[in-house]
N, C-alpha and C positions, 0 to 999 in steps of 0.2 A: 654612688647617686644612679639610682636606680626608676630615675624620674624618664620621661622618653626624651629623646634631643634636643626639644622644643621647647619643650616648659620651663617655669624658675620652676628651683626649689624655693620652699618654703623656707621664712628662717627658724622652722624648728628642724628642718630639713638640714640645713646648715649645720644648723649645731652639734644634729646627733653625727650627720657626717663630716664633720673638721675639731670640733669639741668646740670649738668659739661661736659665738652669735653675730650675725654678720655685723651689727654697727660695733663689736669688739676691730674686727677687721678693719672696717671700715677706717676705725681712730690711727691703727698701728699705719696702716698706709699715709693716713693725711701727715701722722708723725714724718716719716719718708720723706714728706713732698711729693707723694702718687700724684698729685691734681695739675702736674704739669708735664706727667710722662704720658708716652706713649702706648700701648695695649701687649705691645711685647714686654718692654717694662716693668710694667705690672708683673704679670705671670713672671717673668724674670724672677719679681721680687720675693713670689713664693717660694716656687722653687732654693731662692737662697734663705730663705727669713723663714719657713715651713715646711719643707722637706718632705714629713711626714706624709702629704697632700697628694693627693693623684692631679695629675695635669687637668681632668674632668674640673674638677673639686676649684682650680687654680685660675683655670679658662672663664668658670662661670661668674669665682666670686669677683674676680677682674674685669666682666662686662655689667655685675651687678652695680661696682664701685662707679662702672665709670654712667651710669647711668643716673645713680645717688646723687653726683654729683654732677650732671650734668655734662658731661664731657663726649667727645666726639667718637665715636670707636677707630681706631684706624690702626691696619693690621703691619 
């Protein structure tokens, strides 16, 4: 992710950087039940299930997922 820290990567950036569109990642997280999880659990899911992703991508996708699902981000 070469974006500035506070900018949100575009869907295309996510696809290019992770190999999947955000909607694909969100579907995997939904199947796993992540809408009931806290932020660290979501990031941990990426570490376990998508270990090719950097921590920056895991954090970015977790925050986007939480926003898309109307979740409160808690650390």
